[in-house]
N, C-alpha and C positions, 0 to 999 in steps of 0.2 A: 516586363516591366515591374517595378515595385508599387504595388497598391498601398497608398497612404493608411485606408481605412483597414485592412486587414492586418497590416502592420501595428497600427495602434492597437488594435483588437489584441493580438498574440503578445504584445508586450506588457499587456495589461493583466492578459492572462497568466503569463509567466509569474508577475508579479503576485498574484492571487495564489498560484499554486507555491511558490515561497512561503509564504504566510502560513501554509498549512503545516509546514514544519515545526514554528513556535506553537501554533496551535497544537498540534499533537504532543510538542513538550508540555503543555499545560495541561491536556486532556489526560494523560499519563501522568505527570506529576502529581496530579491531584488525588491520585487514587493510589498511591503508595504512602506508607510509614513516613512522618516527619523527619525522621533521622536519613531517609534516602532521598528526601524530595530533589535535592541539586542534583544526584548523580543520577537521576532518573531522567531530569531537564537536559543534563549535559548530552546523554546518549543519544537524545533527537538533535540536539543543537550542533555536536561535532560532526554529524554527516554534511551541514552546510559548509564546513571547512574542506573536509577530507573527501568528499565524494566530487565535490566541484572541481578540486586539482585533478584528480582521477578522470573524470570524465572531461576535461580539457585535455590532458596528457595523450588519453589510450581509449577511455572509455566510448566517446563519442566513434572513434575510428572503427573500435570492433563492433559496436551496434549497427553503424548506419555505413561502413566504408564497404569497399569492395576488394574480393582479391582469394578469400578463404573460403567463398561458396555459400552453401544453403545452412549451414551451422553457425556461421561466424564470420563479422566483416574482417577487412584486412587491415593495414597498417599505412594505407594512404592519406589518412588524415591525421596522423600524430600533431599534438600542438596546433589541431585545426588547420593543418595543411591545405590549402585548396578551397579554405572558405573564408567568407568576407561578407560585404555589404551588399553583395548581388544575389539576387535569387539562386536558388540550388535547382538543378534540372529536373531530379527525380523528386524531390520534397519539398513542398510549402512554395510553389514557383511565382507567389506574388509577393513574397517578403523577402528581405534580406535573409541569408543564410546565416548570419549570428542569431537572427531572431529564432529559428526554426531549433539551433543549437543550444539556446537557451531554454526555450519552452522544455525539452526534452530534459536538459540538463534537472530542472526542478522534479522530474519525475523520478530520475536516478537517486536524487537526493533524498527524498520522503521515503523510498521503498525499503531500504536497509533500515530505516529509522522506525519502521513499523514493527520490526521485528523484536525491538530493544523491550517492547512490553511482555514478552515472554520470559525474559532474563533479569528483568531488574530485581534490585536489592540480593544479588548475589554473586555477580558476575564480575571481575576484574576490568576495570575501564582501560587498561592496555590491552588484555585480550580481546574486548569487545573494539576496540579501533582497528585492531590487525583483522580480525573477522570481517568488519564492515567493507574494508578495502578487498579481501580476497574473494569475498561473496559478490561483490558488485563487478569485481572482474571476470570471475569463474561461473557466475549464476545470472546477474541481472544481465550483463551484456549479450550474452548469447541468447538468451529468452526473447529480449527485447529485439535480437536480428531475427529471430524466427518468426515473429509475428508481425512487426512493422518494417523492416526492410522489404525492398522490392523484391531480392533474391532468396529472401527467408522462405523456409520450407513449410511454415505454417500460413504465410502469407501467399504463397502459391497456390497452395491449397484450398484457400478460400474461405478459412476460420476467421471470424471476425471478432475483434476486439476495438471498440470505438478509442476507449480513454484509459486503458488499463487493467481490467478486470483479471487477465492472464496475467500480464507482464508485472503487474504491480501486486495486485491482490491475492491471487493463489499462490502465486512464487514466495512472497513475504509470509504468508499465512501456513501455508508449509512447512519452510523454514522454520518459523516461529515454533511448531509443534515439536519438530525433530530438537532444535535447540533445548527447549523444556525437559524433553527425555534424556537428552546427553547431559544437561548440567544439573539435574536431580533438583530436590524440592527443597524450597527456604525451608529454614530451621521454625518448627513449628507449625508447618502446614497441616491442616485437617486435626491439629490439636488445639490450636488458638486462633481466634479472630484476628487476621489481618487487616484491618480497617482502613479504607482510605481516610487521609488527614485532613484533605480540604476538599469536599465535592464542589464548592463554589468555582475552585480552579478549573477541575475538568467541566463544569457547565459553560466557563469563560472558553475554554478551550473548543467544546463543540459547536459553540457559534463562530468561533474563527474558520475550525474546518469545514462547515455547512455551508460559510461565504467563499472561503478559498476553492470550494470544490466546484464553483460555478466556471471558475479557470479552467481547473483538471479537467472536466468534463466537455463544454462548451467550447474551452480553447482548443481542444483535439481538433477540431472542424477546421483548423489552421487559417479561417477566412470569418471575415463578417458577414455572416448571411442566413439563410434558412435554415441549414444544417444547424449550425451555432445555436440558433432561437431554438429549434426542437430540442436539443441537447440541454439546453437552460431550464426550460420548464420542466421537463421529464425529469432532470435532477431533483429539483425541488419538489415534485410530487412523490418521488420513490423515498426521499428523506422523510418527509411528514408521514407517509403511510407507514414507513418503517418503525419511526417515532411511537405512533399512535399501535401499533400491532404488538410492539413489545410491551407497553404498558398494560394493554389488555392480556396479553400473556400473563405478567407478572398477577395482576388482579385474580385472574381468575385461579391463579396458584396460592398466592399468599393471601390474597383479601387487600394488598396495597399496590400501588404504582410509583417507585421510585425516581428522584431524580436521573441518578445513574442508568437507571432502566430506560429512562426516555433519551439520555444522551448515546447510550449504546445502539438504541433503535435506528436512532438517527443517523448514526453511523452506519448500520448495517444495510439499510436502505441507499444509502449513497455510494455504499461498495458494490452492492448488487445491480445498481443502475448503470453503474460505470461503463462496463462493455457493451451493453445495450442502448444507451441515452439517444444516440444519432440513429437508431435503427427500430424504436418503437414509439408507438401513440400513446395517447394520454392512458388507455385503458391498459395497454401492457405495462406502462411505467405504474400505474397504480396497483396493479397485481403482482410486479416483481417486488415492489416495495411492503405491500402487506406479507407476504409470505416469507421475506427476507426476517423482517422483524420478529415474527412467531419462531422461524426454523433457528435464526441465531440463538434466541433468548432460551431455547431448550437444549441448544447445542452445548452452550457453556458450562451447563449442569454435568456435561459427562466427565469434566476433571475431577470432580468430586467424587463420581462414582470408580473412575477407572484409577484413580490417583496420581494424575500426572499435573504439574505443577505451571501451567500457563498463566503466570500472574496475572495479567490484566486481558485475557481471554483474546489474543490477537489471533489464533486459529479459529475459535469460536464464530469471530467476527467477520475478521477478512479472508481466513481460510474457505468457512462454510460461504460466507457472503459471495466471495468472488467465485467459488465454483458455481453456487445457485445461478449468480449472474451471468455466467458465461453459457450455462445451460439454458436458461430462460431465455437468453438471445436465440439461440437455435429455434425456440417455441414461439415466443412472441414478435418477431422482427417482421414487420409489414412495412417499411421505408427503404427503398432500393435493396432488399432481401427479402426473400419468403421463409418464413419460420415453419415449424411444424404445424402450426393450426393453419396456414394458407397453403399446406402440401409440401413443404419444403424439408422432407426427410433428410435429403441431403445434406442440408447446412445442418441441422441437429446432430447427425453423425458425427461432422467435422468438429463442431463444438465440443463433443463428448474428447474425440480424438486429441485437440489440442489441450483440453484441461488435463486429462490424464498423463499427457507426455509432460506436462510442465509439472506436475505432482511428482512424477517419477523421479525426472532430473533435478529439481530443487530439493526433493529429499535425500538424493544419494550425495549429490554434491556438498550439500550443505554438512551433512553427516562428516564427510571425510574431511570438509575443513575443519570442522570442529574437534576431530579427533587430532588431527596434526598440531593443530595449536594446543589443544591440552598436554600433548605429549613433550611439547618444547619450551611451554611458558606457563602451561597450566591455566584453566578456566576460571576457576572459583576462588573469591576471597577466604581468608581464614575463619573459622567458627567466632574469633573473637572480633575480627573485623566485622563480621554480619552482625554480630551481637550490639556492638556500638553503633552501628551506621556508617554506612558509606559514604557519607556527606563529609564527616571528619577523618576518617581513615584514609581514603582516596583523594580527598580534595582540599581537606583542611579548612572547608568553611560549615557553617550552618544557615540553613534556610531561615529559623527563626531564633533569634538571639534576644534575650532578655535585657 
């Protein structure tokens, strides 16, 4: 039977998660130079169109369908065949099937959008669109099946990922790092200051992401009840702790706490709590948030040391934050599972294995996809286009016109 309260909650949560993508567009858009602002916005917004179609036609079936076993779903739900307004027998049994499909679609949309932060200001828009389509098919859908489908191998193993720490954040963060290396540095990286043009936009984007994340995490309970409530409060606590921790780390190093630092710390806390939010208590959420803010704050400095141009610190925040969150789930889990602190050494090992497998798969497949695209149509814009700015050269528009 369809439960009306659960259905309302999942539809609201789906709306909140979709709001995160334009929130991400603003978050990223404010951190680039003004000549690339619209292109950066479009890299997130275009996912709302392309990935929706991919998900409906094939993505959902490959993620949650049956037929191809532990690695990938089948083709039995092409164009959502067999899914409708009745509950699904294996997933979200108290809401219409379309509600579950829609909720999962929003995750599929924002995940490739996250990667764009590593390649802004220098990647061809046409190449980017081809990349996110292939990446969704060949990377996101399989990993989603591993972790959340009933016959996925990590699901059967018992690895935990409540709302996407592995499927979304580790997956996208590692892909972003690979993309940054393959694409190369922006012109002037480490030689001149490539400063954010509008921190106000980034702050607004942070607020939208924080707000939408309640749907992201609490919605993953797939029902209105105790677990959703736990996920809601642990999400907020970790975000607040991450923001404070990043600010403190900045102050200790530079004597100042920046707005960008607060925003980045909040996102780091949100990322880290995502896999754990339904499995940990208040103390666990606080610890995860505090460690994530400081850890990610120091990690983003590595790009200056090692010389890779992860433009907007996708790996430093989402990759490292996601890895910490997945492993922290195996340490602090106390609700419905026992982490390392309660003697659950087996769960800890499963979390490490799941994280390692996702890192390896995402890195290899992302590298292959990018190299193929580069060989066929090229990845980078010309030096002249990069100098002039991608808003004008790729879109024929200006974000700010006199």
